[in-house]
Steps between C-alpha positions, in 0.01 A plus 500: 500500500705671225761279340780727627381528857701210647791648704698175466516560124597863533871410486773404260520128403842441659381634835297181546829306544689738724384354832725206421812711429578673835762354733382235748411659831361821346202626695476871417573733203513876459457693171501867405399724206704796372542727204867450395515832316341587172357810337428686817702537821192465724191288496148557635376183668149411416271200411597228753177536699287442186706196405471352844128567536435352154729193523565392860180583685323184389633183670636215294262204478529131428330573169780740409752234588320235294501725195860603542618142556341393175655785305847451629484122453411543133749790464797296620570677833513348850242658733496530874152360549561383851645835599203687357248260665672560831449872458133444434446248783715662766489867412156532344652570151655832607859530389755520780693806387576842638530789254649829614528808279541877495162674529350555155571836359849501647774643271803283543838518327595213283724219630296485828274220615133593436339185646595175665330160500579231757364171600334452834453125531794258490314243292416763235837671465474465122182711459663850459691378196182354350347849518779682317317508166189657656667738736762636265227630279495793743767637264219614261299733726818622663649588168178671379483699826865590459468620142186704599676643806801621306277657240324678784832644616572632153157660466510638855829676420355684200188583692705651785690713245199613299165461680328704774335173622747216466341277763152548369606426146719209551250213586341505149806569284561133399201295392506116462405407141652149529220250549471390130881465461572247776513123475209430738215643704700413812795704376276791429356486856832460679699740282218753486468496881879553525471820293224614734753508778633828340215649301123521498427480131422164332297337233587150625177390668646171628747703710211661681362159575824371639553808716156459642534125559849504651589850611187639660457772231128548408605704198877521430497699176302722268439563133301739274288476183735465209466438126669229306573499127185285414266746665652787303564332165152338497367850417714513185774732402262770370319502838798499728399831659154357572666208690693753714184709556318183619770439766444857625126463507505155668768568763592873498360635822638759742791350690517187288803368321455354148771324307476479121743329271552733213761352268273277287579701189699826567572587867608856412190573292287350770653739763520815289180479297258264679580558865660838473264669263171319424453363855694757701205685646316171580809372685511817709129512557487132612695582815697177454868447459570351158794254484637446147669167446747476214563132426764485231829653386800602703377557854725788582436696188129430479432601864701813458323605179158402640556733802611781273190472285262467797671808650431698180135398517419522868773706651676462836569656832843536663526325832698602804812332374490669166374217282203490267186308598243455222143616535228232471716234346775250570690217323532129593769305311445125502688383195871414535512579868769357714718648775744649245233670291326639806813672595576616139149646463517684830843639413372622170183666616685658798753644258211635299367675806201277585424370844481120554134565597416500125596137436408163636625156385348160434731199509408155390746240390805679652320496837352153526665277235837632376685362798618165626658342799843622385384867491596503866687171501274333753602172665379267782775308648558255795746655754489266793405146599498319832673169470550264797382779728744768378436791269736513201546767234359414159622703201628498148811687367546435133841599363339583166257762636576686826162679473331167582684442827224446755464610862575268792330425828170571667460859420302806595471833339586755773465877518764711671340712765732792451472558120211265385728309254415137422741208536449128446660325804545127557399389847732268702512132400416421862138587434514814723264759340622791710553808280828691515503822700397810307265323254133422480332227289376641166298186428181377651358143520233506231398136480537201727356149483208592278408834669546857383646682797550848351205621288601818317283772356566672173473840662793419731699344215461819304620710787822288536574526129435876497735538798769304314584260780 
């Protein structure tokens, strides 16, 4: 077994002592996860299913307990060995928790509960808190999916304005270049899959593996043959045009798309002389679409100038909305891309009279790595506990930071039947789970007592995100 595969050690150190800290008579606890605001006003929920299948599907064993007990004894923390052994002996090692959440792909305003975690066995009321470290990591795929979704809205707006085929163009307009820039293979897989909720283009192979393993997607994304600097510069500066010709001969077939990084020396000379003069007829004769990739300089200026020079060389047609669409060639910008530069580039080329069809984007660090838990201010908090048979509200309300005031009670996220709006509502302390009139439950029970109850498919998740609800 891998040294990190022990669920009992996938927690923060102080969690090992928390079972001793609750009031006497506590036999149930209730927790929730929310985005308390942040960069975007709505989040796209994704990734919980992958986390649950990876981390909670395997039952805890006595061997896990032996290893954890030894670690915490040497580490200086008390450890609830008897409680864990009871879970193994009495419950087969499956954790007595119920996890409810909005369906993945749901677009939810901030400050609303996205998921809840509650204990289901009086002797193991402390388990939900122990899982906080693991379950709160859902912030990462949710934040990636959110960044990607908002970028999709930006691109979709410009396509609606300038393209004759906005829906056909949109799925491949933002490509995931982020695998090499993240902190781990697991991050690449989870974050890369989150991007695939919104787009079909990716070079993150681990994301494809995760989508296949956990979301029933045999092939979740696509890529094309593309050059990197080493495959161009290995030909030498004097043979740069030969490197480009080789790309055409290897991959330039009718209907194909071939991407070639072209800024190794002089992007403008590469476009105007090599591609636009020496190789122009070969590009056209190949029947392929050539995608030029600038990879340095100011993204807005370089893309605009690259389109202008490609237009001089290959010409354009005017589409039904009055914008120019280049013949035979396109541009993909992967350097310096983030949500702000995407918008700035599209604003510039639209002002220059070019349709958004002409440009695609590749995003790496800004998509999968340049974010943290505070990007959307994620928190997992306890909101209720049952003590001596009665439910009590559990919350914090620090005078030094009103933004950290937490919610109270056993809550549900409800949808109004008349307008579809979402509201987090605390259920009565009596334990009555009857919903108020005029609302429906926006959450589903995803996981209970070691079993996945709601197995979601990527295609359905994509449909929810595209619908925006």
